[in-house]
N, C-alpha and C positions, 0 to 999 in steps of 0.2 A: 098680331095685328090681323086684321080683318080680311080675307080673301080679297077684297076689293081695293083697298089699301096697298097690298103685295104687288096686284097687278099695275098700280098707278105708279109706285114706285121701285118695280123688280129690277131694273137697271144699278138702282145703286147698292145693288148686293153684290157687284163688282168692284176690286178694291181699286181698281186705276182709275173708272167710271168715277167713282166715289170720290177720288181725289180730285179731277179733272174737274166734278162738278162744285167742289167745294171751293176753290182756288177761281175758279169761273165767276161764283158768286160774288166772291169780295170785289174782285173785279168791275164785275158786272155795276155792283151797287156806285163804286167811285165813277165809271164812264156816267153814269144815268147824273151823278151828279157835278161830273164837269160840263154838261150837255146843257144843264140848267145856269149855271154860272158864265158859261161862256155868250149864251143866248141873252144873258141879263148883263153880261158885260158891252156886249154891242150894241144893247138897249141903251146904254149909259152913255157909251161914246158918241153916237150918234142920234138916238129916237127914231129910228128910221126903220122901218119894216123892208123896205128895198134892200137896208143893208144888210140884215136879218136874213133874208133870203139868199143874198150873194154868199155869205159865209155858211148856210147849210150845204148850198149848191157846190162850192169849192172843196167841200169836206167828202163830198161823196162823190165827185167826178173823177177822183181816181180809182174807182170800181169800175168807171167806163173804160179807163186810159190802161192802166194796169192789170187788169183782172186776166186777160188773155193770159200772159206773162207768168201772173200770180198761180194760176189754174197749170201750168206746167212746171213750175217749180213745186206744187204741191205734189205732183205726180210723181216728180225727178228725185226728189231731195228728201228727208225724213221730216214728215211730218213735224212732229216733235220739237226738232232742231228750228224747223221755220217758224213754227209758234213762238219758240223764245227767244228766237231774236225779233220776230215782229213787236213782243213783248217789252224787250229792251228800248226800240225806237218811238213805240208809243208813250213809254214812261218819261222818254228823256223831253221829246217835244212838248208832252204836257208841264213838265217841270218849266221848260224855258217861257211857255205863257204864263204860266203862274207867277214866277219871279219878276216878270217885265210889267205885269200888273202890279204886283204888291209894290215893285219899285216906284212906281207912278211914270212908267216910261212908256207904259204901252200906247201903241196908237190903232188906228182900225187895220190897215195896209198890215200893221204885225199878226192881228188876229187870222187875217185874209190868207197870209202865207202857212202859219203856222196850223191850221184849219187843213189846208192842203196836203202839206207833209203829213201829217196826223191820217189822214185819209188812205195817203199812200200806205202808212205802215198797217192800218186796218184794210188794203186791198189785199196784199201779202196773207194776212193774218186769219182773215174770215175763211177763204175755200179751205187752207190748211186744218184750221179748226173743224169745220165740216166734216171734210172727209176722215179727220182722225179716229172721230166716233165708231167709224166702222172697222176702225185696227182695236178698240176697246171692247167693243161687246159684239155678242153674237148676231145674225141676221137676225133672228126669231125675236131680238128684244131692241132692234135696233128702232121703230117707231116709239116706243117706250122711252128711248134715250132722245130721241129729238124732240119728243116732247116733253122731256123734264127739262134740258136745255132751254125750252122757251120759259118753260117757268120758271127757271133760276133767272133768267133775263127779266124776265117780269116780276118775280118776286124783287130784285134789284130796284126795278121802275118803281115799287110800292114805297122804297125804302128812300132810294137818292134825291129824289126830285124834292120829298119835303124834308128832308135834311140839309139840302143843298140852300132852299129857301129858308128856312128857320135860321141857318150859319150865317148867311148872306145877311136876311135881316138884324140879327142879333148883333152883326158887326159892322152895322151902320148902311148897309144895300150900298154900299160905293163901289167903284173898281178896285179898291184893295183887298174888301172882303170877298169879292171875286175870286180874287188871286189864291186865296188861302185854299178856298173850296178847291180849285184846281191842284194846287199842289197836293190833296189829300190823295185825290186820285192817282196822281203820277205815284204816288207811295204803294196804292194797293196793286198795281202790275205786280209786286213780287208774289204777291200771292200764287199768281198763275206758275211765276217761275219755281218757288217750290213746290209746288204739286207737280210740274213735271219732273223733278227732279228725284223726287220719292218714288214715282211708277215703277214697277218692277218689266223691266223689257221681255222677260220670260210669258207675261201673262199678254202682250199683245200680241196682235194676226197681222203684221206688215204685210201690204200687198204688194206685189214685185214692182221696184221702181222702172220708171221709165229712163229710158237710155238714150243717150244724145243723138239726135239726128234733125233731119230738118221735115217741114212740113207738120208738126207735131201740135201747132194752134189749130191749122187746116183741119186735120184730122177730127179734132174736136170739134169744129164748126160744122165738117160734114157728118157726124155721126149724129149733132142733135139734128140738122136738117134731116135727116131721114127718118125722124122721131117726130110726125105731126103730133103724139100726144103729150110729148114733153114741151114743143114750141105751144102748143095750146095755154099750158101750164103757165109758162115762161110771158106769154102776151096778156095773161090777166092777171101777173102780178105787177107787170109792167105798167099797168092801168093804174093799179091802186096804189102802188110804190111813186108811181109818177106826179098822182092828181090826189090821193085820198089820204096818205100815209105819211102828214107832216106834220105831227102834232106838235114836233118839236116847237116849230113855228108858228101854227095856228093857234095853239093855246096860249103862247105867250102874247100875241097879238090880241086875241078874244080877253086876256084877263085885264091888259095893260090899256088898250083902246076902248073895249065895248064896256067892262065891266068897271073901269078904273080902279084895279086892282095890284096891289106891290107885289115884290118880290115871294114872300109867305105865301100868300094865295095862288101865286103861279105854280109856285115847287108842288103846293098841293092838288092842284090839277093832275099833275102829272103822275102822282100818286093814286087819286081814284080811278082815273085811267088804266093803270096797272090793276087794278082789284079786278076788272073785266078780262086783262090779258092774261091774268094770271091764271083765272078758272078756265078759260079758253085752251091754256096752254095743260093744265092738269087734266082735262076731259080729252083731249088731243093724245095724252101719254097713256089715256085707257082704250085708247081704239086700234085696233089691232089690223086693222085694213084701212088704206087710205085710196077715196074714187074720186073721180074727176067732177062726178055730180056734186059732190061734197063742194070741192074749189069754187066753182061756178056758183053755187046755192049762196057759199060764204062770203063770195064777192059781190053780189046781188046786195044780199043782206048789210054789209057792212056799208056800202055804197047809200043807202037808204038810210042807216043811220047816221052817217055823217051829213047829210043834208038836214036831216031832223036838228042835230045837235045846234048846226048853225042857226037855226030859225029860233030858240030858244030866248026869253025874252030876258030871262035874269042868271045871275052868275049859279044859283042856288039848283035851277032847273038844267043849266048848261052841265054843272055837275054830275047832274044824277044820269044824263044822257051818255056821259063818256065810259060808264063801265059795258053799257051796252054795244059801244065802238069798238072797245076792247075784246070784247070777246068774240065779236063775228072779224075782226081783223085777226087775230091770234088764232082761229081756226082756219082762216084762209092760208097763214104763213105757214103752222106747222102741217097743215095736211100737203100742201104744195110742197115744202120742203121734201118730206117724207117720201112722197110720190116719185119725185125725182130722184132722191137718192138710192131708193130701195128698186129701181127700173132701169138702173144704170150699169153699165158693167165696169165694174174695179178698174181694169185698167185707164180708163179714160174719166174717172169720176171726180177727180180736180179739177180737169179742165172745164167737163162739164157743170159741175158747182160753183166754179168761177166764172162760168158766163149764166147760169142762173143770175147768181148774186150780181155781176154787173146790168143785167137787165133790170134785175130787181130794185136795186139801189141808186143803177145809175141814170133813172129817170129824175132822181130828184135835182140833182143840176139843171133840169129842164123844168120842173117842176115849181121848185122851191123859188127861184126869182121871178118866175109868172105869177105865183100866187101873189108874192112881196107886192105886186106892180099891183096888182089888183086890191091887195087890200090897203095902199094908197089912194089908187082911183075910187074905190069903190065902196072901201072900207071893211073890216077885219070878216063878215060873216061871211061875204062872198069867198070868200077864202076855204070855208066849208062848204059851203051851198053849190060853189061851181066845180071844186074837187070832189063833193060825194056825185054828184049828177054826172062829171065825165068817169070815175069810176064804173059808173053802171052802165054808160055805153061803150067805155070800152071793152066790158066784159062779154056783152050782147052781141059787138062786133066779131071779137076774136071767137065766141063760140060758134056764130054762124058762120064763120069762115075756113078755121080749122075741121070742124064737127061735118062740115057738107061734102068733103071728097071721101071721108073713111068715117064709117058707121063707128067711132071711138067709143062713145059712151054705152052704147050697145053689146058690145062684146066684151069691152075692157073692165067697165065698173063691178061686172058681178064676180071677178076672178080675185083671190088671193095676192097681195103682192109680189108673194116669191112665185106664183105662177105666171104673172104679168112679167117678171123678171126675167127669167127664163126664156120664154119665147121673145120676147123684146132683145135679149143679149145674142140669140142665134141668128136672130131676124137683122140685125143692123151692127154687127160686131164690124169695125174698120181694119180691125190689124191684120 
């Protein structure tokens, strides 16, 4: 293997991380299959962009409601156990929706409720999963592991939507067809449980767990409030997550309403988008340093790419733009994630990552229904044109507000993450 490939995949040399990544890849394929199937199910039941937006919003709302508690769980209990329990909850929830659809009993309100419960499971799973990476790999390989996590997610994004679209189309594109695809996803959560059970505990580096006490959520919030560098990153990802990163919904609307395509073509768009996302993830895995200016530049480039995609006159040209949207989006997401993880004290990392994810994904309950309403009032194109424009404006405003009081980009961006972390932990430790 060439040195460049070794550096790109170096974290996979660690057995526990290799097991974790394999289980996550299988589960992620199923997750993307369900996302396509669930969206198609809502469109089959309602034909409404607004209903699709509500479903997406309900699925991500628990990130806002439960993330502070989930962050405490990630710091207080074994992250391995929290992940295992959440996988069971996600698998049972998916199985219930699949059975309802296959039996022909499913109604729109069932999808709403199950999407919300599914979101609760994800709210507890995600911060524990993010923080668990720090226990599997040494600090020097954390950026690589974060990049490979994103690569796994987006490799699954290439496979899952296309597979779901083909299966749904092959089974007649009806409600029952979506149910079978959702059941496949329910089965994939077993892969994560198997990978967790086969890990060697002696090769993990668990961080001291948080004891019981009052004000632990407040301590996490205070830590972030004292970190304007982290607040800047969070403000930028909030803008992108709220207005730009709604491809699950916007590509469905563009495929069906603008280009008059079916389930197969819609699923293909998700896989095409993932080509760029995978490329962005692998580039991030090779990057040893995460800088704020890259987060800002990637967010602006992403906003521009989304606007251009919304203006494309044909399905083919729209598909051609999606990899560019993907590579800019994943450069933003992966760099922001690594920067926050590496510059946060381990004692509060679970709570900080929960807050980061709440802000990143929590904007979806606001953005998705809003974009669904825009699609019904003004057309699907405006979900992308408007979303990209608001991403650009949000990034510029956040940069102006947080960089004004402190010269963040001048003194921090030329340091390596380990240097930044040492300075920041000393300055902002709340324990």
